[in-house]
C-alpha positions, -999 to +999 in steps of 0.1 A: -001-002+002+012+034-010+004+059+020+020+092+003-013+104-010-022+111+028+000+138+030-016+156+002-051+151+019-039+161+053-018+191+044-044+217+048-052+204+082-016+213+098-003+243+108+033+249+102+036+282+122+013+273+152+011+249+182+034+221+186+047+197+161+024+175+148+021+135+145+031+127+110-004+118+094+007+085+077+020+071+110-016+080+126-035+064+100-013+032+100-018+034+137-054+032+134-055+008+108-035-015+129-057-010+157-091-021+138-071-050+121-061-064+153-095-059+171-081-035+196-104-012+212-081+016+223-056+033+202-032+038+233-031+002+237-023+000+201+006+028+208+018+005+238+020-026+214+038-006+187+067+005+214+075-034+216+060-053+189+087-056+158+060-060+133+038-029+140+071-008+142+084-023+108+049-012+094+049+023+108+088+027+098+106+030+129+135+009+138+135-006+172+160+021+186+139+051+175+111+064+199+077+067+189+064+102+186+055+112+225+024+129+216+007+095+203+006+083+240-016+113+250-044+105+223 
């Protein structure tokens, strides 16, 4: 699957000048997709699993040594 089109869709929704740095829209979409495919009712639970599950991290394009965005855990 190509998730590059999400950047064009989400671009008008994100401000470059105001607020804190946003979550990558493709990562957020992939997390929600993983949540539904896994049958998890909690996005926070999916995020916690992504912190330790190598397959989730691979799908999100994060290596095992990279930190996931902190703002996801506050969802």
